[in-house]
BAMARSE-657344 format. One line per 2 residues: number of its first residue (from 1); their letters; for each residue z negated, x, y negated of C-alpha. Coordinates in Angstrom, 1 decimal. Each point is the difference from the previous one (the first is absolute). Layout:
BAMARSE-657344
NUM	a	Z,X,Y | ... .
***
This chain:
BAMARSE-657344
1	mt	-13.9,34.2,-9.7 | 3.2,-0.3,-2.0 .
3	at	2.0,-3.1,-0.8 | 2.6,1.0,2.6 .
5	ht	-2.7,0.1,2.8 | -1.3,-3.3,-1.1 .
7	ff	3.4,-1.7,-0.1 | 1.5,1.4,3.1 .
9	rr	-1.7,0.1,3.4 | 2.6,2.4,1.4 .
11	pr	2.2,1.5,-2.8 | 3.5,0.5,1.0 .
13	lr	3.2,1.3,-1.6 | 2.3,-2.9,-0.9 .
15	pg	2.8,-0.5,2.6 | 3.1,1.8,-1.2 .
17	ie	-1.7,3.0,-1.6 | 1.5,3.3,1.0 .
19	vn	-2.2,3.1,0.1 | 1.7,3.4,-0.3 .
21	rt	-1.4,3.5,-0.2 | 0.8,2.0,-3.2 .
23	ad	-0.5,3.5,-1.1 | -3.2,-0.8,-1.8 .
25	gf	-1.2,-3.1,1.8 | 1.4,-3.4,1.0 .
27	al	2.4,-2.5,-1.4 | -0.5,-3.7,0.7 .
29	gy	3.1,-2.1,-0.6 | 0.2,-3.8,-0.1 .
31	rr	3.4,-1.5,-0.7 | 1.2,1.5,-3.4 .
33	qg	-3.4,1.3,-1.0 | -2.6,2.5,1.3 .
35	vd	-2.7,2.4,-0.8 | -0.5,3.7,0.6 .
37	la	-3.4,1.3,1.2 | -0.7,3.6,-1.0 .
39	vs	-2.3,1.4,2.7 | -1.5,3.4,0.2 .
41	pe	1.0,2.1,3.1 | -3.5,-0.2,1.5 .
43	at	0.0,-3.8,-0.2 | 3.5,-0.6,1.3 .
45	ne	-1.0,-0.6,3.6 | -2.8,-2.5,-0.9 .
47	vg	2.2,-1.9,-2.4 | 2.8,-0.1,2.6 .
49	gl	-2.5,-1.4,2.5 | -1.2,-2.5,-2.6 .
51	ld	3.5,-1.3,-0.5 | 0.6,-0.2,3.7 .
53	ll	-3.1,-2.2,0.3 | 1.1,-2.1,-3.0 .
55	sv	3.4,-0.6,1.7 | -1.7,-2.0,2.7 .
57	ga	-3.2,-1.1,-1.9 | -3.5,1.3,0.4 .
59	sa	-3.5,-0.9,-1.1 | -1.8,1.8,-2.8 .
61	de	-2.2,1.8,2.4 | 3.0,1.2,2.1 .
63	la	1.7,1.2,-3.1 | -3.1,1.9,-1.2 .
65	sa	-0.6,1.6,3.4 | 3.6,1.3,0.1 .
67	tp	-0.2,1.5,-3.5 | -3.4,1.7,-0.4 .
69	gl	1.5,2.6,-2.3 | 1.4,-2.4,-2.6 .
71	dd	-2.2,-0.2,-3.1 | 1.3,-3.3,-1.3 .
73	ld	1.3,-2.1,2.9 | -1.1,-3.2,-1.8 .
75	gl	1.9,0.9,-3.1 | 3.2,0.8,2.0 .
77	ld	-0.2,-3.4,1.7 | -0.6,-1.8,-3.2 .
79	el	3.0,1.7,-1.6 | 2.3,-0.9,3.0 .
81	dr	-1.3,-3.6,-0.3 | 0.6,0.0,-3.8 .
83	lg	3.6,1.0,0.7 | 0.4,-2.9,2.4 .
85	ll	0.5,2.3,3.1 | -2.9,-1.4,2.1 .
87	te	-0.4,-3.2,1.8 | -2.4,-1.5,2.6 .
89	ga	0.4,1.5,3.4 | -2.5,-2.1,1.9 .
91	pp	1.2,-3.0,1.9 | -1.0,-3.3,-1.5 .
93	dp	-3.1,-1.7,1.5 | 0.9,-2.7,2.4 .
95	ap	-0.4,-3.5,-1.5 | -2.9,-1.8,1.6 .
97	gv	1.1,-2.9,2.2 | -1.5,-3.2,1.3 .
99	dg	1.1,-2.3,2.7 | 1.3,-3.5,-0.6 .
101	ve	-3.4,-1.7,0.8 | -1.9,2.2,-2.5 .
103	ly	2.7,-0.4,-2.7 | -0.1,-3.8,0.4 .
105	rs	-3.8,-0.1,-0.3 | 0.1,2.2,-3.1 .
107	vr	2.6,-2.3,-1.6 | -1.9,-3.1,0.9 .
109	rf	-3.2,1.4,-1.5 | 1.8,1.0,-3.2 .
111	aa	1.6,-3.5,-0.3 | -3.3,-1.7,0.6 .
113	rl	-1.7,2.0,-2.7 | 2.9,-0.7,-2.4 .
115	qa	0.0,-3.8,0.8 | -3.7,-0.2,-0.5 .
117	tv	0.1,1.7,-3.4 | 3.3,-0.8,-1.7 .
119	cd	1.8,-2.8,1.8 | -0.5,-3.4,-1.7 .
121	sr	2.2,-2.9,0.9 | 0.2,-2.4,-3.0 .
123	ly	1.6,-2.6,2.3 | -3.0,0.2,2.4 .
125	ra	-2.5,-0.3,-2.8 | 1.9,-3.0,-1.4 .
127	mv	0.1,-1.7,3.4 | -3.7,0.5,0.5 .
129	sg	-0.8,-1.3,-3.4 | 2.4,-2.9,0.3 .
131	ea	2.1,1.1,-2.9 | 3.2,0.8,2.0 .
133	tr	2.8,-2.5,-0.3 | 2.5,-1.3,2.5 .
135	tn	2.7,2.1,-1.7 | -2.2,3.1,0.4 .
137	lv	-0.2,-0.5,3.8 | 3.7,-0.8,0.3 .
139	gy	0.8,3.1,-2.0 | -2.1,2.1,2.3 .
141	al	1.8,-1.4,3.0 | 3.3,0.8,-1.6 .
143	ey	-0.9,3.6,-0.5 | -1.3,0.2,3.5 .
145	hh	3.4,-1.3,1.2 | 1.8,2.7,-1.9 .
147	vv	-1.9,2.7,2.0 | 0.4,-1.8,3.3 .
149	rr	3.7,-0.6,-0.5 | 0.6,3.7,-0.8 .
151	sp	-2.2,1.4,2.7 | 2.7,0.7,2.7 .
153	al	2.0,1.9,-2.6 | -3.0,2.0,-1.1 .
155	ia	-1.1,0.9,3.6 | 3.5,0.9,1.4 .
157	pa	0.4,3.3,-1.9 | -3.1,1.4,1.9 .
159	la	2.0,-0.1,3.2 | 2.2,2.8,-1.2 .
161	ha	-2.8,2.6,0.3 | -0.7,2.0,3.1 .
163	we	-3.0,-1.9,1.4 | -1.5,0.5,3.4 .
165	pa	1.2,-2.6,2.5 | -3.2,-2.1,-0.1 .
167	ay	0.0,-0.2,-3.8 | 3.7,-0.7,-0.1 .
169	dl	-0.3,-2.9,2.5 | -2.9,-1.4,-2.1 .
171	lq	2.2,0.1,-3.2 | 2.8,-1.7,1.8 .
173	rf	-2.4,-2.8,1.1 | -1.4,-0.2,-3.4 .
175	la	3.4,-0.4,-1.5 | 1.1,-2.6,2.5 .
177	ee	-3.2,-2.1,-0.5 | 0.4,0.0,-3.8 .
179	ig	3.5,-1.5,0.2 | 0.0,-3.7,-0.7 .
181	hd	-3.6,-0.2,-1.4 | 1.5,-1.0,-3.4 .
183	ql	0.8,-3.3,1.6 | -3.8,-0.7,0.1 .
185	ta	-0.5,0.8,-3.6 | 3.1,-1.7,-1.1 .
187	ga	-1.1,-3.2,1.8 | -3.4,0.2,-1.7 .
189	la	1.7,0.2,-3.4 | 2.3,-3.0,0.9 .
191	ta	-3.1,-2.2,0.6 | -1.1,0.9,-3.5 .
193	gv	3.3,-1.2,-1.5 | 1.7,3.4,-0.3 .
195	ai	3.8,-0.2,0.7 | 0.7,2.3,3.0 .
197	dr	3.6,0.4,-0.9 | -1.0,1.6,-3.3 .
199	ls	-2.5,2.5,1.4 | 2.6,2.8,0.3 .
201	av	0.7,-0.2,-3.7 | -3.6,0.4,-1.0 .
203	qp	-1.1,3.5,-1.0 | -3.5,1.4,0.9 .
205	lp	-2.5,0.8,-2.7 | -0.3,3.8,-0.9 .
207	at	-3.2,0.5,2.0 | 1.6,-1.6,3.1 .
209	fa	3.1,2.1,-0.5 | -2.2,3.1,-0.2 .
211	vc	-1.6,-0.8,3.4 | 3.4,-0.4,1.6 .
213	at	1.4,3.2,-1.7 | -3.0,2.0,1.2 .
215	lg	0.3,-1.2,3.6 | 3.7,0.6,0.0 .
217	tt	-0.2,3.4,-1.5 | -2.8,1.3,2.3 .
219	sa	1.8,-1.6,3.0 | 3.2,2.0,-0.8 .
221	qd	-1.5,3.2,-1.3 | -3.7,0.4,1.0 .
223	pl	-0.8,-1.6,3.3 | -3.5,1.4,0.1 .
225	sf	-0.8,-1.9,-3.3 | 1.8,-3.1,1.3 .
227	aa	-2.2,-0.1,3.1 | -3.2,0.8,-1.9 .
229	cl	0.4,-2.7,-2.6 | 1.6,-2.8,2.1 .
231	fl	-3.4,-1.7,0.6 | -0.2,-0.8,-3.7 .
233	ve	2.7,-2.6,0.4 | -0.5,-0.8,3.7 .
235	ep	-3.7,-0.7,0.1 | -1.1,-3.5,-1.0 .
237	ar	-2.5,-0.6,-2.8 | -2.2,-2.5,1.8 .
239	ef	-2.2,-1.0,-3.0 | 3.1,-0.4,-2.1 .
241	nr	1.7,-2.1,2.7 | -3.0,-2.3,0.3 .
243	af	-0.2,-0.5,-3.8 | 3.8,-0.6,0.0 .
245	aa	-0.1,-2.7,2.6 | -3.0,-1.7,-1.6 .
247	ha	1.4,0.0,-3.5 | 3.5,-1.0,1.2 .
249	ak	-1.5,-3.3,1.3 | -1.8,-0.5,-3.3 .
251	vg	3.2,0.2,-2.0 | 1.9,-2.3,2.3 .
253	lp	2.1,2.5,1.9 | 0.8,-1.3,3.6 .
255	sg	-1.1,1.7,3.2 | 3.6,0.9,0.6 .
257	fv	-0.2,2.3,-2.9 | -3.2,1.9,1.0 .
259	ep	0.4,0.1,3.8 | 3.2,2.1,0.2 .
261	ll	-1.4,2.5,-2.4 | -3.2,0.4,2.0 .
263	eh	2.0,0.0,3.2 | 2.0,3.0,-1.2 .
265	sg	-3.1,1.8,-1.1 | -1.5,-0.5,3.5 .
267	in	3.2,1.3,1.6 | -0.3,3.2,-1.8 .
269	de	-3.7,0.3,0.9 | 0.6,-0.6,3.7 .
271	ag	2.9,2.4,0.2 | -2.0,2.9,-1.4 .
273	ha	3.1,2.0,-1.0 | -1.8,1.9,-2.8 .
275	ae	-2.9,1.3,2.1 | 2.1,0.8,3.1 .
277	ls	2.7,1.9,-2.0 | -2.4,1.9,-2.2 .
279	ts	-2.1,1.2,3.0 | 2.9,1.0,2.1 .
281	rq	0.4,3.6,0.9 | 3.1,0.2,-2.1 .
283	cs	-2.0,-0.6,-3.2 | -1.7,3.3,-0.4 .
285	sk	0.4,2.5,-2.8 | 1.0,2.6,2.6 .
287	sl	2.9,-2.0,1.4 | 1.5,-1.4,-3.2 .
***
């Protein structure tokens, strides 16, 4: 088997090649270049049939069956390939697809394995060990507020895509429910002594900005990825929340600081936007 047979399933002459009969064979022209094939009179019909098959694409067996009298079919095909006159004539294999439910399960399994092996929250460990300070907890709440405040703007671009009606209605509800949640987080920060009127001037940390940028980009450009990774920011981390509440009391933060943050986490869990959107029929690799 030659390299041409290995590389091409159905060798085919490149689109745009013109085949003309000449006095001593055939001329193949491609744009401003070409090649002349000198063919003996007794092989003219077989080579002509070969070129006819190559004009539409044929398997190696089909080409061999049509040219039993050619001594070096493989060499001829290799030479045509070397000159850049052949391409793949077989249609591409259809990409395997999965429905939204299976996709969501695969993503969740992948995320669970990743979280179990590489995810390590320094803040969580510090809260459990008792080393986290009041400033650490307030700083976390501030970064959380940045994500919550920007959520409507990050979700809204997804509405520009051609969703199915059920998924589109879900996105609309999701957007509407996220509006105003920053009042909860801002109120929590206020009880810790953070000036609310200065929150808009505070910039998020690079990691927080990266989370927002990723959500905003996938929402605008890649709705499948947006739906698939939404649970990462929507799903509450219950062990973290319990440690957060317990340690906040130890460092003297009031209940008015903790309760709004836990309330917002619970709202996201009850709404179930991530799971519902990811498992909708719209979110399949065939439809997007």
